[in-house]
C-alpha positions as CSV (number, residue, x, y, z in Angstrom):
1,X,87.0,163.1,14.8
2,X,88.6,163.9,11.5
3,X,92.0,165.6,11.9
4,X,91.7,169.2,10.6
5,X,94.4,171.2,8.8
6,X,94.6,174.3,10.9
7,X,96.4,177.5,9.7
8,X,97.4,179.3,12.9
9,X,97.7,183.1,12.7
10,X,98.8,185.8,15.0
11,X,101.6,188.4,15.6
12,X,105.1,187.6,14.5
13,X,106.8,191.0,14.2
14,X,107.5,193.4,17.1
15,X,109.4,196.5,17.9
16,X,112.4,194.6,19.2
17,X,113.9,191.2,19.2
18,X,112.5,190.3,22.6
19,X,109.0,191.0,21.4
20,X,109.6,188.9,18.3
21,X,110.9,186.0,20.5
22,X,107.8,186.4,22.8
23,X,105.5,186.2,19.7
24,X,107.4,183.1,18.4
25,X,107.1,181.4,21.7
26,X,103.4,182.2,22.0
27,X,102.6,181.1,18.4
28,X,104.5,177.8,18.8
29,X,102.8,177.1,22.1
30,X,99.3,177.6,20.5
31,X,100.4,175.4,17.6
32,X,101.4,172.6,20.1
33,X,98.0,172.9,21.8
34,X,96.2,172.6,18.5
35,X,98.4,169.5,17.6
36,X,97.7,167.9,21.1
37,X,94.0,168.5,20.4
38,X,94.3,166.1,17.5
39,X,94.7,168.5,14.5
40,X,97.4,169.2,12.0
41,X,98.7,172.8,12.6
42,X,100.6,175.0,10.2
43,X,102.9,177.0,12.4
44,X,104.4,180.1,10.7
45,X,106.5,180.9,13.8
46,X,108.8,178.1,12.8
47,X,109.9,180.1,9.8
48,X,112.8,181.5,11.7
49,X,114.5,178.1,11.3
50,X,114.5,178.4,7.5
51,X,116.2,181.8,7.9
52,X,118.8,180.5,10.3
53,X,119.7,177.6,8.1
54,X,120.1,179.3,4.7
55,X,123.5,178.8,3.2
56,X,125.6,181.5,1.6
57,X,124.0,182.6,-1.6
58,X,120.5,181.4,-0.6
59,X,117.9,184.0,0.1
60,X,114.3,184.1,1.2
61,X,112.4,187.4,1.5
62,X,109.5,188.5,3.7
63,X,107.3,188.2,0.6
64,X,108.4,184.6,0.2
65,X,107.3,183.8,3.7
66,X,104.0,185.7,3.3
67,X,103.2,183.9,0.1
68,X,104.0,180.5,1.6
69,X,101.7,181.2,4.6
70,X,98.9,182.3,2.3
71,X,99.3,179.1,0.2
72,X,98.9,177.0,3.4
73,X,95.9,179.1,4.5
74,X,94.2,178.5,1.1
75,X,94.3,174.7,1.7
76,X,93.4,174.8,5.4
77,X,90.1,173.5,6.8
78,X,90.1,176.1,9.6
79,X,92.0,179.3,10.4
80,X,92.8,179.6,14.1
81,X,93.5,183.2,15.3
82,X,95.4,183.3,18.6
83,X,94.8,186.0,21.1
84,X,96.3,189.3,20.0
85,X,95.9,188.4,16.3
86,X,94.2,191.7,15.6
87,X,97.4,193.7,16.3
88,X,99.1,191.9,13.4
89,X,98.8,193.4,9.9
90,X,99.5,190.0,8.4
91,X,96.9,188.2,10.5
92,X,94.3,190.8,9.5
93,X,95.1,190.1,5.9
94,X,94.9,186.4,6.5
95,X,91.4,186.7,8.1
96,X,90.2,188.8,5.1
97,X,91.6,186.1,2.7
98,X,90.0,183.3,4.7
99,X,86.7,185.1,4.7
100,X,86.8,185.6,1.0
101,X,87.6,181.9,0.5
102,X,84.9,180.8,2.8
103,X,87.3,179.2,5.3
104,X,86.0,179.1,8.8
105,X,87.9,181.2,11.4
106,X,88.1,180.3,15.0
107,X,89.2,182.9,17.5
108,X,91.2,181.7,20.6
109,X,89.1,178.6,21.6
110,X,90.6,175.3,20.4
111,X,87.5,173.4,21.3
112,X,85.7,175.2,18.5
113,X,87.9,173.6,15.9
114,X,85.6,170.9,14.5
């Protein structure tokens, strides 16, 4: 089996910090499952590390993160939408972009990534 580049999408934002942390955990767990299945995942939930490690005077904006995610999506073999993706404005935009680019979208079943 050829290793696929998989852009994983789903909710990141939430109404409170606990919801955000839950979304980060869920996204990273799905990314690990995709990795263990033999693929090369792009995991946007690890973006929090960039933000935590910025030095004084360095700045990244939400738009910077969104543009980087779209750049990875555009070179992915497959987009994998985790359960709950539809409640994310960003994930909905990503599915629209993937559809326009002809990139296959798999919804919630890792075994369908081929």
